[in-house]
N, C-alpha and C positions, 0 to 999 in steps of 0.2 A: 550720106547721113551726117557727116561732119566736115568742117573745113580747116580746123586747126591741126598742125602737125603733131602726131604723137611723139613721145620720146621713145628711146630705144626698146623699152619693154615689149611693145606691140610688134616690133620688127624682128624679134628673136627668130621667128620661124618663117617670116614672109619670104626671104630670099630662097630658101630651100623649097618651100611650098610653091612659090610662084614658078620657079624653074620646072619643077615636077609637073605641075598642072598645065603649064604652057606646052611642055613636050607631049603630055598625054592628049592634049587637044590638037596636036599636030600643027602648032603655030610657031612661026619664027618670032623673034623679038620685034621685028618690023611689023609683021601682021598683027601682033597683039597691040602694038602702039597705035596702029590705024583703027583697030576695033574698039579700043578703050579711050582714045583721045589723050593718052598719057605718052609722053615722049619716049622714043626708043632709048635715049640716053638715060632717062630715069629708070626704065625697066632694067637696063644693064647694071646700073648702080644698085638697084634693089636686089637683084639676083646675086650681086657680089657682097651684099650686106653693108654697102657704103652710102646709103641714102636715107633721107627722112621724107615721108610723104603724108599727106592728109588722110584722115580716115575716109573722107568722101572719095578720094582718088582710089583708095583700096577697094571701096564699093564698086567703082567703075571697072577696075581690073577684074574683080570677081565676076561681075556681070558679063564682061567680054569673054571670060573663060567658061561661062555657063556653070559656075560653081557658086558657093556662098562665101560671104565675108568670113564666116567662122572657119571654113576649110582653108582659107588663105592665111589667116593669122594664128591659128591654133597649133599647139604642139601635136604633131601627127601621131604621137605615141599615147596620147591621153584621150579619154572618153570625152566626146563633144558636149555632153550634158553638163560636165563640171569643168569650166574653163579657168576661172579664178586667176585672171591675168590683168594687170594694169594696162589699159588701152590709151589713156590720156592723162597727162599731168599738167597742172597749171603752173603759175609762176612761183608758188610756194609749195612746200611738201604737204600742206593741209588740203590742197586741191588735187583731186584725181578721180578717175572713173575706172572702176574695176568691173570687167565683164565676168559675172559669176557663173553663168551657164546658159544653156539654150535648149529649146525643145522643138521638135519638128512641127511645122505648120505649112501653109502654102509655100512659104519660103523658109524663113527662120523666125523663131521667137527668142528674144534675147532678154536676159535678166541682168541688170547692172546695179552696182552700188556706187553712188556718186558722193563726193564731198567737195565743197567749195569754201575757201577761206573768205572772210569778210572782204567785200569789194571785188571779188573774182567774178569774171563773166566768161561764159562759153558761148560762142556763136556757132550754130549748126547750119549745115546745108540742108535744103529740103530733101526729104526722102522721096522715093518714087510714089506715084499715085497709089492709093490703097493702103499705105502704111499708117500706123497709129502708135502713139506712145501713151503709156499709163504711168503716172508718177505718184508715189506715196512719200510724203515728207516725214522723215524720222525725227530730225532736230532742226530748229531754226525755221526760216521762212524762205521759200523759193519764189523769186519773181520771174515769171515767164513773159518774155517780150515777143509779141507777134507784130506783123506789119500794121495791123489795125487796132490792136488792143494790148493791154498789159494785164496779167493775171497774177495775183498773190496767193500762194498756197502755203498755209501755215502747217506746223507740226501736227501730226495725226490726222491730216486731211489728204485728199487725193484729187487728181484731175486726169481726164482722158481727152486727147485731142488728135486731130489729123496732123501728122508730121510731114505731109507733102506741102509744106509752106515754110517761109522763113521764120525762124524762132531762135531765141537765145535764153540761156539760164543765167540768172544773176543772183548773187548773195548781197543784197543791199543792207543787211543787218550788221551787227557788231560781233556776232558769235558765229561759230562754224555752222555750216549747213550740211546735212546729210539726207540723201533721199534715194529711194529705190526707183528704178526706171525699167519698164518692160517695153520692148519694141516688137511689134508684130505686123505681119502683112496678111 
């Protein structure tokens, strides 16, 4: 889903959840590394709470464990529908993505609140085939960059697109950008 490393907020529960889910799946760290394409060294570091990893790599770990991204990153003591955790931070405090909650679907449906400071850009990895995003811009204007086109979405407008492609979010304006993002498969 994403390629930029999250800051420590998202990693709060990853180490514990990763170790528990790996053991429940009956996988060694080496077997999980082979199944996910993530190095064994990274898995060891994640389980110890000493590593930073991209959101896209967390998706690959979840897929290899036959679980969901949400179960990998969420507080196991909290209801999955209300997550309310910062999952990505930009270069300034004004840029962040907060996963608000999720609802069951074929896989997961996720509701995010994003904010990007002027000039901030987020480059995402393509999602698996069949995934889509719905964006509603609350403030500012969102520039969506795809391989073949650029789309501008103004405040109080929305867009829906197949997210199984290269794309990026950009705030080319001079004011803060805030938007709601729903991801579903």
